[in-house]
C-alpha positions in Angstrom: 77.6 119.7 118.8 79.0 123.0 118.5 79.7 123.8 114.7 83.6 123.9 114.3 85.5 126.2 111.5 87.9 125.1 110.3 90.6 126.5 107.6 93.4 124.6 105.8 96.1 125.8 103.8 98.9 123.5 101.7 99.7 124.1 98.3 102.1 124.0 95.0 102.2 120.7 95.1 100.7 117.6 95.6 102.8 116.6 98.8 101.4 119.7 100.7 97.7 119.4 98.9 97.0 116.2 99.6 98.0 115.5 103.0 96.1 119.1 104.2 93.0 117.3 102.4 93.8 113.6 104.5 93.3 116.0 107.7 90.4 118.1 106.5 88.8 114.4 105.7 89.4 113.4 109.1 88.3 116.2 110.7 84.9 115.7 108.6 84.9 112.0 110.2 84.6 113.4 113.5 82.7 116.5 112.8 80.2 115.9 110.1 78.3 119.5 110.5 81.8 121.3 110.6 82.7 123.9 107.9 85.8 123.9 106.3 87.7 126.8 104.0 91.0 125.5 102.0 93.1 128.6 101.4 95.9 128.6 98.3 97.7 130.4 96.3 96.3 131.9 92.6 97.1 129.7 89.3 98.5 126.6 91.8 97.4 123.2 91.3 95.2 123.2 94.7 92.7 125.7 93.0 91.6 122.6 90.7 92.3 119.9 93.1 91.1 120.7 97.1 87.1 121.5 95.2 87.6 118.2 93.2 88.1 116.6 96.8 84.7 118.6 97.6 86.0 121.6 99.6 86.2 125.8 98.6 89.2 127.1 98.2 89.9 130.5 98.0 93.2 132.4 96.1 96.2 134.5 97.7 98.4 136.4 95.0 101.3 135.0 96.0 104.7 132.9 95.3 107.8 131.8 96.1 111.1 134.0 95.6 112.9 132.7 92.5 116.9 131.8 93.4 117.9 134.7 90.5 116.9 138.1 90.3 113.4 138.2 87.9 110.4 140.4 87.8 108.6 137.9 90.2 110.7 138.7 92.7 110.8 142.6 92.0 107.0 142.4 93.2 107.3 139.8 96.2 106.9 142.5 98.2 103.4 143.7 96.6 102.0 139.8 96.6 103.1 139.4 100.0 101.2 142.7 101.4 97.9 141.6 99.0 98.5 138.6 100.2 98.3 139.4 104.2 95.5 141.8 104.1 93.6 139.4 101.8 94.2 136.5 104.5 92.9 139.0 107.0 89.8 139.8 105.3 89.1 135.8 105.0 89.9 134.6 108.7 87.6 137.6 109.9 84.8 136.8 107.8 85.0 132.9 108.4 86.2 133.2 111.9 87.6 129.5 112.7 88.4 128.1 115.4 91.6 126.8 114.4 94.2 127.7 111.6 95.7 124.5 110.3 98.8 125.0 107.7 100.5 121.8 105.5 103.3 124.1 103.7 103.1 126.0 100.9 103.2 129.6 100.0 100.2 130.6 101.1 100.1 129.0 104.5 102.8 131.7 105.3 100.6 134.9 105.1 97.7 133.1 106.4 99.4 131.2 109.8 101.3 134.6 110.2 97.7 136.9 110.2 95.9 134.0 111.9 98.1 134.3 115.3 98.2 138.0 115.4 94.6 138.0 115.3 94.4 135.8 117.8 93.5 132.6 116.5 95.1 129.0 117.2 97.5 127.6 114.8 98.5 124.1 113.7 101.8 123.8 111.9 102.0 120.4 110.0 105.7 120.1 109.3 106.7 117.5 106.6 110.4 117.2 106.6 113.2 116.1 108.8 114.6 119.7 107.8 112.1 123.0 108.4 112.1 125.2 105.8 112.4 129.1 107.0 108.4 130.0 106.6 107.9 127.2 109.1 110.8 127.9 111.6 109.2 132.0 111.4 105.9 131.0 111.9 105.8 128.4 114.9 106.9 131.2 117.3 103.6 131.8 117.6 102.0 128.4 116.5 100.0 126.7 119.1 101.1 123.3 117.7 103.8 121.6 115.1 103.2 118.4 114.1 106.2 116.9 112.9 107.0 114.2 110.8 110.4 112.6 111.9 112.1 112.8 115.5 115.3 115.5 116.7 113.5 118.1 115.7 114.0 120.4 118.8 117.0 122.4 117.5 114.3 124.1 115.3 111.0 123.5 117.3 109.9 124.5 121.0 110.1 120.9 122.7 106.7 121.9 124.1 104.9 122.7 121.2 106.0 119.9 119.1 104.1 116.7 118.5 105.7 113.1 116.5 102.4 112.1 114.1 104.5 111.5 111.3 103.0 112.8 107.7 99.1 112.8 106.4 98.4 110.2 103.4 95.6 108.6 102.0 93.5 106.3 103.1 93.4 104.6 100.2 97.4 103.3 100.0 97.1 101.1 104.4 95.4 98.4 102.1 96.8 97.8 99.0 97.8 94.2 99.4 94.4 92.9 98.1 94.2 95.1 94.7 96.8 94.0 92.5 95.1 92.2 90.8 92.6 94.9 89.9 95.6 96.9 89.2 96.6 94.9 86.5 93.9 95.5 85.2 93.3 99.0 85.6 96.7 99.6 84.2 96.3 97.0 81.5 99.7 95.3 82.4 101.3 92.1 81.8 100.9 90.1 85.2 104.1 88.0 84.2 106.5 90.8 84.0 107.8 92.9 86.4 106.5 96.4 86.8 109.1 99.7 87.6 106.5 102.5 89.0 108.8 106.0 88.3 107.5 109.0 90.4 108.6 112.7 89.6 106.2 114.5 91.5 103.2 116.0 90.5 105.0 118.8 88.3 107.7 116.0 86.9 111.3 115.5 87.3 113.5 116.8 85.0 116.7 114.7 85.8 114.6 111.8 86.5 112.7 112.1 82.9 116.1 112.4 81.3 117.5 109.8 82.9 114.3 107.1 82.4 114.4 107.9 78.4 118.3 106.8 78.3 117.9 103.5 80.4 114.3 102.8 78.6 115.5 100.0 76.0 117.9 98.5 78.7 114.7 98.4 81.5 112.8 97.0 78.9 115.3 94.2 77.8 114.9 93.4 81.3 111.5 92.1 80.9 110.4 95.0 83.4 107.4 97.0 82.2 106.8 101.0 83.1 104.7 103.3 84.5 106.7 106.1 84.2 104.9 109.3 86.0 106.2 112.4 84.4 104.3 115.2 85.3 102.5 117.7 83.7 105.6 120.1 82.5 107.0 117.2 80.8 104.4 115.1 79.3 104.2 116.4 76.1 107.9 115.5 75.6 107.7 112.2 76.4 104.2 111.0 75.4 105.7 109.2 72.4 107.7 106.7 74.4 103.6 105.3 74.8 103.7 101.7 74.1 102.6 98.2 75.9 105.3 97.9 78.1 105.5 102.0 79.3 103.1 103.9 80.7 103.6 107.7 80.0 101.4 109.5 82.4 101.2 112.9 83.5 99.7 112.7 87.0 98.5 109.3 88.0 95.0 110.0 89.7 94.8 106.3 91.7 98.0 105.8 93.5 96.6 103.1 95.4 96.3 101.0 92.4 99.4 102.4 91.4 101.3 101.7 93.9 99.3 97.8 94.0 100.9 97.6 90.8 104.8 98.1 91.1 107.0 95.7 91.9 110.6 98.5 92.4 110.1 102.3 93.2 112.2 105.0 91.6 110.7 108.1 93.2 112.0 111.9 94.1 112.2 112.4 98.5 109.4 115.0 99.3 108.2 114.5 102.4 104.6 113.4 101.5 106.4 110.7 99.1 108.6 109.4 102.0 106.1 108.7 104.0 103.3 106.9 101.8 106.4 104.7 100.3 106.6 104.0 103.9 103.0 102.9 104.6 103.4 101.2 100.8 106.4 99.0 101.4 108.0 98.2 98.3 111.5 98.6 97.2 112.2 102.2 96.7 115.6 103.7 94.8 115.2 107.6 96.1 116.7 110.3 93.8 116.4 113.1 95.6 115.9 116.9 94.2 119.1 118.4 94.8 116.9 121.8 93.6 115.1 122.2 97.4 115.7 124.6 100.5 118.6 123.0 102.6 118.9 119.8 100.8 115.8 118.7 102.6 115.0 116.0 100.1 118.5 114.3 100.5 117.6 114.3 104.8 114.0 113.0 104.2 115.3 109.9 102.1 118.8 109.7 104.5 116.3 109.6 107.4 115.3 105.6 105.8 118.3 104.7 103.9 119.7 105.0 107.3 117.8 102.0 108.5 118.1 100.1 105.4 114.4 101.0 104.4 115.8 102.1 100.7 118.4 103.3 98.3 120.0 106.6 97.6 121.2 108.0 94.3 122.4 111.1 93.9 121.7 112.7 90.7 125.5 113.5 89.6 125.7 109.1 89.9 123.0 108.6 88.1 125.0 108.6 84.9 127.5 105.9 85.7 125.8 104.2 88.6 122.1 103.9 87.5 122.2 100.9 85.6 124.7 98.7 88.0 122.2 99.5 91.0 119.4 99.0 89.3 120.1 95.8 87.8 121.8 94.6 91.0 118.5 95.0 92.8 116.1 93.7 90.0 118.2 90.0 90.6 118.1 90.3 94.3 114.8 89.3 96.1 116.6 88.8 99.3 117.5 92.6 99.1 113.9 93.5 97.8 112.7 91.4 100.6 114.8 93.6 102.5 114.2 96.7 101.7 110.5 96.4 101.6 110.6 95.0 105.4 112.6 97.5 106.8 110.6 100.5 105.3 107.4 99.4 106.3 108.9 99.6 110.2 109.3 102.9 109.7 105.8 103.8 108.3 103.3 106.1 110.7 99.8 105.0 109.1 98.1 106.6 112.4 99.8 110.1 111.8 96.2 112.1 110.2 94.2 110.3 113.0 97.0 111.7 115.6 96.9 115.5 114.1 93.2 115.6 114.0 93.7 114.1 117.9 96.0 117.2 118.3 93.6 120.2 116.8 90.6 118.4 118.4 92.5 119.0 121.9 93.4 122.5 121.2 90.3 124.0 119.9 88.5 122.0 123.3 91.0 123.6 125.5 90.8 127.0 124.5 
């Protein structure tokens, strides 16, 4: 069998990195002799997480534009030029069969150069509302794997395949892990567990909310696993106790999901896809500080089908305790949310994306 070569790029946050790793792992299962190379942004978390997953990575000197005038914005054209030149060099030296982008800063220059050089490219669009980079890259991409229906207004119908978002394999079966999870996190099996997820970097507004509501939540016989993000850990670690576990980053997502009864989460595309597979009652608090308000759109795709609750940041001060207490007391509502969100899950997403990549390279 021919030895295939794959370049993947996804980074900046876990929501871009882990889908890329999931795709690479699926391709590795199918082609054990294949070569893999990841391309990320220097100094971003992919430079640690990808080698930990067993793959080689090279970094580009690229970062996003800030919303205000900064020195970083002034040198952006320089960074972009440098990254395009370096991406071209990496592609030429590695000579891949296909280049795959799951989002993040490095995906832009890498896929742009790959398509200009005539290499097949695949975009994995995770959101219900695509960002500007993927809209531009899609014009030359060979295949666009999407997680939501009705994206024809952004992408060519001929190139688009609805696959869902790739998720970690160990999340697909968590039902029988609850006991192990309670032991792992040293939880009280007689209490309900609230899991708070702010994303790999953390969510300032969610952290402020939990700090304010901490006593109220505990008074309802609820223990908390609070993933506050690495940016905020030093601020909140003082709240660690038997009933509150403050964590910067969760390594065993399968166990934390198995242990939880109710989840509060941002609505990044990867999180939404994982939570659909996990099937626990969720309160989404979308970040309003993202392009095109796409987190609200991601959450609404679930909420409109009665699969989760949605709270805007502007409502938290007055509404949160009422919404949380009502959900905690209503077992019927918890079951309804669980059943409905599970119906929206796409557990075969990673395999479907790998199928499309294999078809593409064999047809070229």
